[in-house]
C-alpha positions as CSV (number, residue, x, y, z in Angstrom):
1,M,-32.4,-33.2,44.4
2,S,-34.9,-30.7,42.6
3,H,-36.0,-31.4,39.0
4,D,-36.7,-28.1,37.3
5,P,-38.3,-28.1,33.9
6,M,-35.8,-28.2,31.2
7,P,-35.9,-25.2,28.7
8,D,-37.0,-26.3,25.2
9,D,-33.8,-25.3,23.7
10,A,-31.8,-27.3,26.1
11,L,-32.1,-30.4,24.2
12,D,-30.4,-28.8,21.4
13,R,-27.7,-27.1,23.5
14,Y,-26.9,-30.4,25.3
15,S,-27.7,-32.7,22.4
16,R,-24.2,-34.4,22.1
17,Q,-24.4,-35.0,25.9
18,V,-28.1,-36.4,25.8
19,R,-27.1,-38.7,23.0
20,Y,-24.8,-40.6,25.4
21,A,-27.1,-43.3,26.4
22,P,-26.3,-43.7,30.1
23,L,-27.2,-40.2,30.7
24,G,-30.0,-39.5,28.2
25,V,-32.8,-37.0,28.5
26,E,-33.8,-38.0,32.1
27,G,-30.1,-37.6,33.2
28,Q,-29.9,-34.2,31.6
29,R,-33.2,-33.1,33.4
30,R,-31.6,-34.1,36.6
31,L,-28.5,-32.2,35.8
32,V,-30.6,-29.0,35.2
33,G,-32.3,-29.6,38.4
34,G,-29.2,-30.2,40.3
35,R,-27.0,-28.0,42.7
36,A,-23.2,-28.4,43.0
37,L,-20.8,-26.6,45.4
38,V,-17.3,-26.3,44.0
39,C,-15.1,-25.6,46.9
40,G,-12.0,-23.7,45.7
41,C,-11.8,-22.0,42.5
42,G,-8.1,-22.3,41.5
43,A,-6.4,-24.8,38.9
44,L,-8.9,-27.8,39.9
45,G,-12.0,-25.7,40.8
46,S,-12.1,-23.5,37.9
47,A,-11.8,-26.4,35.5
48,I,-14.6,-28.2,37.3
49,A,-16.8,-25.4,37.5
50,G,-16.4,-24.7,33.7
51,T,-17.3,-28.2,33.0
52,L,-20.3,-28.4,35.2
53,V,-21.5,-25.0,33.8
54,R,-21.2,-26.2,30.3
55,A,-23.0,-29.4,31.2
56,G,-26.0,-27.5,32.3
57,V,-25.8,-28.3,36.0
58,G,-28.7,-25.9,37.2
59,H,-26.9,-24.2,40.1
60,V,-23.1,-23.9,40.7
61,R,-21.9,-22.3,43.8
62,V,-18.1,-21.4,43.7
63,V,-16.4,-20.6,46.9
64,D,-13.0,-19.3,46.9
65,R,-10.9,-17.3,49.5
66,D,-8.1,-16.0,47.3
67,F,-7.5,-13.5,44.4
68,L,-6.0,-13.9,41.0
69,E,-2.1,-13.5,40.2
70,L,-0.4,-13.8,37.0
71,S,1.4,-17.2,38.0
72,N,-2.3,-18.6,38.1
73,L,-2.8,-18.4,34.3
74,Q,-0.2,-21.3,33.5
75,R,-3.0,-23.8,34.8
76,Q,-6.1,-21.8,35.4
77,A,-7.6,-21.8,32.0
78,L,-10.9,-20.0,33.0
79,F,-9.0,-16.8,33.5
80,D,-7.0,-14.3,31.7
81,E,-4.6,-11.3,32.0
82,A,-7.5,-8.9,32.2
83,D,-8.9,-10.6,35.3
84,V,-5.5,-10.5,37.0
85,K,-5.1,-6.7,36.2
86,A,-8.6,-6.2,37.7
87,G,-7.4,-7.5,40.9
88,L,-10.4,-9.7,41.1
89,P,-11.2,-12.5,43.6
90,K,-11.1,-15.9,41.8
91,A,-14.7,-16.5,42.5
92,I,-16.0,-13.3,41.2
93,A,-13.7,-13.6,38.0
94,A,-15.0,-17.2,37.6
95,A,-18.7,-16.2,37.8
96,N,-18.2,-13.5,35.1
97,K,-16.8,-16.1,32.8
98,L,-19.2,-18.9,33.6
99,R,-22.2,-16.8,33.2
100,A,-21.1,-15.8,29.8
101,I,-20.5,-19.5,28.9
102,N,-24.1,-20.5,29.9
103,S,-26.8,-18.0,30.8
104,Q,-29.2,-21.0,31.7
105,V,-27.1,-21.8,34.7
106,E,-27.3,-20.0,38.1
107,V,-23.7,-19.3,39.1
108,E,-23.2,-18.1,42.6
109,P,-19.9,-16.9,43.6
110,V,-18.9,-16.6,47.3
111,V,-15.7,-15.0,48.4
112,A,-15.0,-16.7,51.7
113,D,-12.8,-19.2,53.6
114,V,-14.5,-22.4,54.2
115,T,-14.7,-23.1,57.9
116,F,-16.8,-25.2,60.3
117,K,-18.7,-22.1,60.9
118,N,-20.1,-21.6,57.4
119,I,-19.9,-25.0,55.9
120,A,-23.5,-25.7,56.4
121,D,-24.6,-22.4,55.0
122,L,-22.5,-23.1,51.9
123,A,-23.3,-26.8,51.4
124,D,-26.9,-27.6,52.8
125,D,-28.7,-27.0,49.7
126,C,-26.3,-28.7,47.3
127,D,-26.5,-32.1,45.9
128,V,-22.9,-32.8,45.5
129,L,-19.6,-31.3,47.0
130,V,-16.6,-31.2,44.8
131,D,-13.0,-30.4,46.1
132,G,-11.0,-27.9,44.2
133,T,-8.9,-26.9,47.3
134,D,-5.3,-27.0,47.9
135,N,-5.1,-28.0,51.5
136,F,-6.1,-30.9,53.7
137,E,-7.8,-29.1,56.6
138,I,-10.7,-28.1,54.2
139,R,-10.8,-31.5,52.7
140,F,-11.4,-33.0,56.0
141,L,-14.0,-30.5,56.9
142,L,-15.8,-31.4,53.7
143,N,-15.4,-35.2,54.5
144,D,-16.9,-34.6,58.0
145,F,-19.8,-32.7,56.7
146,A,-20.6,-34.9,53.8
147,L,-20.5,-37.9,56.2
148,A,-22.8,-36.0,58.8
149,S,-25.2,-34.8,56.2
150,G,-25.2,-37.8,53.9
151,K,-24.2,-35.7,51.0
152,P,-21.6,-37.4,48.4
153,W,-18.3,-35.4,47.6
154,V,-15.4,-35.8,45.2
155,Y,-11.9,-35.4,46.4
156,G,-9.0,-34.5,44.1
157,G,-5.4,-33.3,44.1
158,V,-2.6,-32.6,41.8
159,I,1.3,-32.1,42.5
160,G,3.7,-32.0,39.8
161,A,2.5,-34.4,37.0
162,E,0.7,-36.6,39.6
163,G,-3.0,-36.5,40.5
164,Q,-5.5,-38.6,42.3
165,S,-9.1,-38.5,42.8
166,M,-11.7,-40.4,45.1
167,T,-15.5,-40.2,45.3
168,I,-17.0,-40.5,48.9
169,L,-20.6,-41.9,49.0
170,P,-21.6,-41.8,52.6
171,G,-22.7,-45.2,53.8
172,E,-21.2,-46.8,50.8
173,T,-17.5,-46.3,50.2
174,A,-14.5,-45.5,52.2
175,C,-14.1,-41.9,53.2
176,L,-11.0,-39.5,53.3
177,A,-10.3,-40.3,56.9
178,C,-10.3,-43.9,56.1
179,L,-7.4,-43.3,53.7
180,L,-5.7,-40.5,55.7
181,A,-6.2,-40.7,59.5
182,E,-4.4,-37.3,59.8
183,P,-3.3,-34.4,57.5
184,P,0.5,-35.1,56.2
185,P,2.7,-33.2,58.7
186,P,4.4,-29.9,57.2
187,G,7.5,-30.8,55.2
188,T,6.6,-34.5,54.7
189,T,5.0,-34.3,51.3
190,P,5.6,-32.4,48.0
191,T,4.1,-29.1,47.6
192,C,3.4,-26.6,44.8
193,D,6.6,-24.8,45.9
194,T,8.8,-27.8,45.9
195,A,7.4,-29.8,43.0
196,G,5.4,-27.5,40.9
197,V,2.2,-28.2,38.9
198,L,1.6,-29.2,35.2
199,G,-1.6,-27.7,33.8
200,P,-2.3,-31.1,31.7
201,A,-2.4,-33.0,35.1
202,V,-4.7,-30.6,36.6
203,N,-7.2,-31.0,33.5
204,V,-7.2,-34.8,34.0
205,V,-8.1,-34.7,37.6
206,A,-10.8,-32.0,37.0
207,A,-12.3,-34.1,34.3
208,I,-12.3,-37.2,36.6
209,Q,-14.1,-35.2,39.2
210,A,-16.5,-33.5,37.0
211,A,-17.4,-36.8,35.6
212,E,-18.0,-38.3,38.9
213,A,-20.2,-35.2,40.0
214,M,-22.3,-35.5,36.8
215,K,-22.9,-39.2,37.5
216,I,-24.2,-38.2,41.0
217,L,-26.3,-35.3,40.0
218,S,-27.7,-37.3,37.0
219,G,-29.0,-40.1,39.3
220,N,-26.1,-42.5,38.2
221,T,-24.4,-43.1,41.5
222,S,-24.1,-46.7,40.8
223,D,-21.6,-45.9,38.0
224,C,-19.3,-44.0,40.5
225,S,-16.0,-45.1,41.0
226,R,-15.4,-46.9,44.5
227,K,-11.7,-46.7,44.2
228,L,-8.8,-44.2,44.6
229,S,-7.5,-43.3,41.1
230,I,-3.8,-42.3,40.9
231,F,-1.9,-41.3,37.7
232,D,1.4,-39.9,36.7
233,L,0.9,-38.1,33.3
234,W,4.6,-37.7,32.8
235,R,5.5,-41.3,33.1
236,N,2.2,-42.6,31.7
237,T,1.0,-44.8,34.5
238,F,-2.6,-44.9,35.9
239,R,-3.7,-47.3,38.8
240,Q,-6.8,-47.7,41.1
241,V,-6.6,-48.7,44.6
242,D,-9.5,-50.7,46.1
243,L,-10.4,-49.1,49.5
244,A,-13.2,-51.4,50.5
245,K,-11.3,-53.1,53.2
246,L,-10.5,-49.9,54.9
247,K,-14.1,-49.2,55.3
248,E,-14.8,-52.8,56.3
249,A,-12.3,-52.5,59.1
250,G,-14.7,-50.3,61.0
251,T,-11.9,-48.3,62.7
252,C,-12.3,-45.0,60.9
253,R,-12.6,-41.9,63.1
254,A,-15.3,-40.3,60.7
255,C,-17.4,-42.9,59.0
256,A,-17.3,-45.7,61.5
257,K,-17.1,-43.9,64.7
258,L,-19.0,-40.7,63.6
259,D,-16.4,-38.4,65.3
260,F,-16.7,-35.2,63.4
261,E,-13.7,-33.3,64.9
262,W,-13.2,-30.9,62.0
263,L,-17.0,-30.3,61.5
264,E,-17.4,-29.5,65.2
265,G,-14.3,-27.1,65.3
266,R,-12.2,-29.1,67.4
267,R,-9.6,-29.2,64.8
268,G,-8.4,-26.6,62.4
269,S,-6.4,-23.3,62.6
270,Q,-6.8,-19.6,61.9
271,A,-3.8,-19.4,59.9
272,A,-2.8,-21.3,56.7
273,V,0.3,-21.2,54.6
274,L,-0.9,-20.8,50.8
275,C,0.6,-23.5,48.5
276,G,3.1,-22.1,46.1
277,R,2.5,-18.5,47.1
278,N,5.1,-17.5,49.7
279,A,1.9,-16.2,51.5
280,V,-0.1,-16.7,54.7
281,Q,-3.7,-16.4,55.2
282,L,-4.9,-15.2,58.5
283,R,-8.5,-15.3,59.9
284,P,-10.0,-13.2,62.7
285,D,-10.6,-14.9,65.9
286,S,-14.3,-13.6,65.8
287,P,-16.6,-12.3,62.9
288,R,-16.1,-8.8,61.8
289,T,-16.8,-6.5,58.8
290,L,-13.9,-4.2,57.4
291,D,-14.7,-0.9,55.8
292,L,-12.3,-1.1,52.8
293,A,-12.8,2.5,51.7
294,A,-11.9,3.7,55.1
295,M,-9.0,1.4,55.5
296,A,-7.5,2.6,52.3
297,R,-7.6,6.2,53.4
298,T,-5.8,5.1,56.4
299,L,-3.0,3.2,54.6
300,E,-2.3,5.6,51.7
301,P,0.2,7.4,53.6
302,V,2.4,4.3,54.5
303,A,1.7,1.9,51.5
304,D,0.9,1.7,47.9
305,V,-2.9,0.8,48.0
306,F,-5.2,-0.7,45.4
307,A,-8.7,-1.2,46.4
308,N,-12.0,-2.5,44.8
309,E,-15.3,-3.7,46.3
310,Y,-14.0,-7.1,46.9
311,L,-10.5,-6.5,48.4
312,L,-7.8,-3.9,49.4
313,R,-4.2,-4.6,48.6
314,A,-1.5,-2.6,50.5
315,E,2.1,-2.9,49.4
316,T,5.2,-2.0,51.3
317,D,8.9,-2.6,50.5
318,K,9.0,-6.2,51.6
319,Y,5.3,-7.5,52.0
320,T,1.8,-7.2,50.2
321,V,-1.2,-7.4,52.5
322,T,-4.5,-8.2,51.0
323,L,-7.6,-7.6,53.2
324,F,-11.1,-8.9,52.6
325,P,-14.5,-7.3,53.9
326,D,-14.9,-10.3,56.1
327,G,-11.6,-9.6,58.1
328,R,-9.5,-12.0,56.4
329,A,-5.8,-11.0,55.4
330,I,-3.4,-12.7,53.0
331,V,0.2,-11.7,53.8
332,A,2.6,-12.3,50.8
333,G,6.4,-12.2,51.2
334,T,6.7,-14.8,54.0
335,D,5.6,-18.3,54.6
336,D,6.1,-17.9,58.3
337,I,2.8,-17.5,60.2
338,G,4.3,-15.6,63.1
339,V,6.0,-13.1,60.6
340,A,2.8,-12.7,58.8
341,R,0.9,-11.9,61.9
342,S,3.6,-9.3,62.9
343,V,3.3,-7.7,59.5
344,L,-0.3,-7.5,59.7
345,S,-0.4,-6.1,63.2
346,A,2.2,-3.4,62.3
347,L,0.2,-2.4,59.2
348,V,-3.4,-2.4,60.5
349,G,-3.4,-3.4,64.2
350,Q,-5.0,-6.4,65.7
């Protein structure tokens, strides 16, 4: 972790934070020199990124694969209707807001899906990884990378009014694979579609995650939680589960046996159903770059087309297809991967 000089006015800007004795001036200097990866910039990620930027974390890289929709505003407080109208990817809209909040922080937006192919490029130079995603494939990938690289990461999730968070310190604590050997099979757990999400629950989990990241970045890892924290904001319950015995058992695929199947690309898929969206994301089998302007001209006779430098959206009677420069596509109007592939193929080819 680097320790860049703190600007003279920073002590004034962060004065209330610096006065908190466990952090202090030295902790603030470490924050200013710290680098965080916020993986996902929806409900959790946007709140986490906002907190870290306000706290003065020197470099915040925000990675998200999706674009804004009106239904996001119920729980994603960083954004507004103008961002939705502009058709911006979440990472770009977030960076615009975050830079206006704190010009001393370097905010780096990345519009991309996090995969085993790019995780090292995104995370190698960061001091902490923070989970703002909504799917377990990326979480297991983050877990594998963190263990392989020795970087701490903070898991979080929210469904309905329930939330949970867990801090993973490689070599010290249990990891996500200790807790869950496999991602939950489809249909066996509640989703955004079936259970909804309450904004206040998002804010609680994001606050816990951001605080844990701040402890790590400020050199106070001894104060990080070693337990899984679970709460139900509607029923006013909070509990913590000690996972030490899971790690001590020495049977974990990841932290005990060092089998990083997600990081090595032996697990994972090219398609994902997006939670609460009635939409499917499809990734190309091989790297490619799309000329969105040329694609827009091709599609204009057969669809209503909107395009900017970040994405192209083509609307038909039943489906909306959003294309990104890296070849990804989000097909809205179905949660069936096979149907999504057929719609994309019919509209733009293979």
